[in-house]
C-alpha positions as CSV (number, residue, x, y, z in Angstrom):
1,M,101.0,95.4,128.6
2,P,99.9,99.1,127.6
3,T,98.2,99.1,124.0
4,I,100.8,101.1,122.3
5,L,103.2,98.8,123.2
6,K,101.8,95.8,121.8
7,T,101.2,98.1,118.5
8,F,104.8,99.2,118.5
9,T,106.2,95.3,119.2
10,A,103.7,93.9,116.9
11,A,104.6,96.6,114.0
12,M,108.4,96.0,114.8
13,L,107.9,92.4,114.2
14,L,106.4,93.1,111.3
15,G,109.1,94.7,109.7
16,C,111.1,92.1,110.6
17,L,109.8,89.8,108.3
18,G,111.7,89.9,104.4
19,G,109.3,92.8,102.0
20,C,106.6,92.8,104.9
21,V,104.5,96.3,105.5
22,G,103.2,96.0,108.9
23,A,100.8,99.3,110.0
24,A,98.8,100.4,113.0
25,G,97.1,103.2,113.8
26,V,94.9,105.2,116.8
27,S,91.9,107.6,115.7
28,T,89.8,109.7,118.4
29,W,87.0,111.9,118.1
30,D,85.8,114.7,119.2
31,Y,82.4,116.6,119.1
32,R,80.9,119.7,121.4
33,S,78.2,121.8,120.5
34,G,76.0,124.9,122.4
35,P,74.2,128.2,121.4
36,G,75.7,128.9,117.7
37,Y,78.6,126.3,117.5
38,D,79.5,122.8,116.8
39,T,82.9,121.5,116.6
40,A,84.4,118.5,115.8
41,R,88.1,117.7,116.4
42,I,89.7,113.9,114.6
43,Q,93.8,112.9,116.0
44,E,94.9,110.0,114.2
45,S,98.2,108.9,114.7
46,R,99.7,105.9,112.6
47,I,103.2,104.3,112.5
48,Q,104.5,101.9,110.1
49,V,107.5,99.5,109.6
50,D,108.6,98.7,106.2
51,S,111.5,96.7,105.9
52,D,112.3,99.7,102.6
53,Q,111.7,102.1,104.1
54,G,112.1,101.4,108.0
55,F,109.9,102.3,110.8
56,T,107.2,105.9,110.4
57,H,105.0,107.5,112.4
58,E,102.8,109.8,111.2
59,A,100.1,112.1,113.5
60,C,97.0,113.8,112.4
61,T,94.2,115.9,113.8
62,S,91.6,117.3,112.0
63,E,89.3,120.3,113.5
64,S,85.7,121.1,111.7
65,R,84.0,124.3,113.2
66,R,80.6,126.0,112.4
67,Q,79.1,128.8,114.3
68,R,75.5,130.0,113.6
69,A,74.5,133.5,113.7
70,N,70.7,134.5,114.9
71,S,69.4,134.9,111.1
72,G,70.2,131.0,110.3
73,E,74.0,132.1,108.4
74,V,76.1,129.4,109.0
75,T,79.8,129.7,108.4
76,G,82.6,127.4,109.5
77,A,86.1,126.5,108.4
78,D,88.1,123.2,108.3
79,L,91.5,123.0,109.5
80,T,93.8,120.0,109.2
81,V,97.9,119.7,110.4
82,C,99.9,116.6,110.0
83,R,103.6,115.6,111.3
84,S,105.9,112.8,110.2
85,N,109.2,112.1,111.0
């Protein structure tokens, strides 16, 4: 049985119990670097079953970029985007 299906099944079973909350998440991480740059990306997905709120899902992607100039100066940006239902 695929992992996501097992996770979904377990979360649904937890949600069927009165007053209970069940949650599961998956996270992946990727790091790349080369001459003058570093990039790290994290992707997270979380499902939750709550007897009061029902089934919810949130997925977030975070990215951190750094540039190194020949002078040694480091500039960068961080960005996180989430979506949920």
